[in-house]
Each structure stands twice: as structure tokens, then as C-alpha cells.
TORGULUM-815861 format. One record per residue (C-alpha): x, y, z; residue number from 0. Coordinates in steps of 0.5 Angstrom, whole numbers. Each point is the difference from the previous one (the first is absolute). Example, Ala and Ser with C-alpha at 12.3 -4.5 7.8 and 13.67 -1.06 7.14 Angstrom:
<drentis>
+-------+-------+-------+-----+
:     x :     y :     z :   i :
+-------+-------+-------+-----+
:    25 :    -9 :    16 :   0 :
:     2 :     7 :    -2 :   1 :
+-------+-------+-------+-----+
</drentis>
This chain:
<drentis>
+-------+-------+-------+-----+
:     x :     y :     z :   i :
+-------+-------+-------+-----+
:   160 :   303 :   218 :   0 :
:    -1 :     7 :     0 :   1 :
:    -3 :     4 :    -6 :   2 :
:     6 :     4 :    -2 :   3 :
:     4 :    -7 :     0 :   4 :
:    -6 :    -3 :    -5 :   5 :
:     1 :     6 :    -4 :   6 :
:     7 :     0 :    -1 :   7 :
:     0 :    -8 :    -1 :   8 :
:    -5 :     2 :    -6 :   9 :
:     4 :     6 :    -3 :  10 :
:     6 :    -5 :     0 :  11 :
:    -4 :    -5 :    -4 :  12 :
:    -3 :     5 :    -5 :  13 :
:     7 :     2 :    -1 :  14 :
:     3 :    -7 :    -1 :  15 :
:    -2 :    -1 :    -7 :  16 :
:     2 :     7 :    -3 :  17 :
:     6 :     0 :    -5 :  18 :
:     7 :     0 :     4 :  19 :
:     2 :     7 :     0 :  20 :
:    -7 :     3 :     2 :  21 :
:     0 :    -6 :     5 :  22 :
:     6 :     2 :     4 :  23 :
:    -1 :     7 :     0 :  24 :
:    -7 :    -1 :     3 :  25 :
:     2 :    -6 :     5 :  26 :
:     6 :     5 :     3 :  27 :
:    -6 :     5 :     1 :  28 :
:    -4 :    -5 :     4 :  29 :
:     6 :    -3 :     4 :  30 :
:     1 :     7 :     2 :  31 :
:    -7 :     1 :     2 :  32 :
:     0 :    -7 :     4 :  33 :
:     6 :     2 :     4 :  34 :
:    -3 :     7 :     1 :  35 :
:    -6 :    -4 :     3 :  36 :
:     4 :    -3 :     5 :  37 :
:     1 :     7 :     3 :  38 :
:    -6 :     4 :    -2 :  39 :
:    -6 :    -4 :    -2 :  40 :
:    -4 :     6 :    -1 :  41 :
:     5 :     3 :    -5 :  42 :
:     1 :    -6 :    -4 :  43 :
:    -7 :    -1 :    -1 :  44 :
:    -1 :     7 :    -3 :  45 :
:     6 :    -1 :    -4 :  46 :
:    -3 :    -7 :    -2 :  47 :
:    -6 :     3 :    -2 :  48 :
:     3 :     5 :    -4 :  49 :
:     5 :    -5 :    -4 :  50 :
:    -7 :    -5 :    -1 :  51 :
:    -3 :     6 :    -3 :  52 :
:     6 :     2 :    -5 :  53 :
:     1 :    -7 :    -1 :  54 :
:    -8 :    -1 :    -3 :  55 :
:     0 :     6 :    -4 :  56 :
:     7 :    -1 :    -4 :  57 :
:    -2 :    -3 :    -6 :  58 :
:     4 :    -7 :    -2 :  59 :
:     1 :    -1 :     8 :  60 :
:    -6 :    -1 :     4 :  61 :
+-------+-------+-------+-----+
</drentis>
């Protein structure tokens, strides 16, 4: 498993326990990054890095 795949898996696991409205929005974002990874892994990795930074900085989420 690649590092990007592991990070995406871990991000999905971190989002899973959140309340439904927040979780749906974040999962849609992660799914778009996952789809992008199929075409442009480098860009997907950068977007995931940004997503995770925002996720961990947001109170009541990360």
C-alpha cells in the first residue's frame, strides 16, 4: 500500500466518528481527493496534506 493510500485510509477513519452533517461534507472532499489520486497522485497528495492541516486545525473536528 502506498503512503498516499494509507493517508487517505487514515483520513477516512478520522472523519468517520464525526456528526453526520460534518462527516458527509468531509467524506465528499476525501472522495474527490481519492478520485484525483487515480489521475494525478502528486496533486492528490498535496490536496490531502492541505485537507489534513485544515481538519486538525478546526475546533470540534480534528
